[in-house]
C-alpha angles and dihedrals in degrees: 000000000000123000092249090059096052118097097174128020120184122183127176095345110183133180135165136176109222103309096341114098114216102171119028108183108324117191128184143131130215120207119226113264093014132117115240125189129199106212130182145103123293116288098028094114103258094135091043091055092050092049092050093048096045090053089060099033096108096049122098093198107023094170092052092046091049092050091048093051092048089051093046092054096040096249100118094105090051096045094109096043125098113260089232088070093054121107121242092261092049091051091051090051089048090051090054091047091050091050089054090053092052093044112020113215137166118290090242093056093090091054092045088052092056092046094049091046090053091045092054092047092050091046090054090049092052091048090052091049091051091047092051090048090053091048089052092054106271111151133179132197090212119126126232093268091053090051090051089050091051091049091049094050092047091048093050093046091048090052090052092051091047092056090048089052089050089057090051093048094048095044100044122084094211141021091256090052092052091051091049092052090054095052095095089063089063091055090056089061094046094047096052140079091270093101107015134017113266091231089069092058128093113272096254094046091043092055090054095042094052093052103044126095101249093058092051092049094045093049093049093049091048092051092048094049092047091047092242126144113268099193116185092337091090090060090050090052092048091048091052092049094046094044094049091047093051096046093044091048093052093049093043091052091049092051092044094050090047091051094047099039 
């Protein structure tokens, strides 16, 4: 049978559950357009073979894809080891790799998943803070459109910070290192109009505070919540948020592709 006539080719297929071997070197070929039956008593691995093959049915080069995923998730050296010997972290990486085999997606999807998960968590945290503030007596004269504008700006700024945090997490070699990389973000909040008016600051500090993103965002949110005109300041704030998000995204993707290549 020539290679062009073969629809399925299985060589040396092995599978075991813990210490119980289920498949011990299965070999067979299925010709294109033919009907092939797996026959045998219960417990001989027929269903296991079907599950393994259907997982890889949509791949043109399953071996190549498998090797690439193992390399991407740092599991190449452990490829011939039993999964039962893997650490917890290795098993989680293997689970992700297997999900990519069953449903191929872009390489960046895993990073996007982490970013969106963090974005949702932070959004919930902000919502809880606002709810607590309302319960404690905070009131605003802002209309519904102003509240939507505030929510949009906060969401976009949170997304920007999340991508910056992704860069820190991908670049650092430890948790402490990632936290240290993110420290400059805290100074932006401290040296802004979030706590004190910029006019009360020293001239050098005031010049920086008035022209950095946090001040623009804070001032716009204050104006919106107090039902005051925001003028062009809202476009400045949106430009800051969009620009930071774009730049952080580009750098985060570069670091991610470098780490997974």
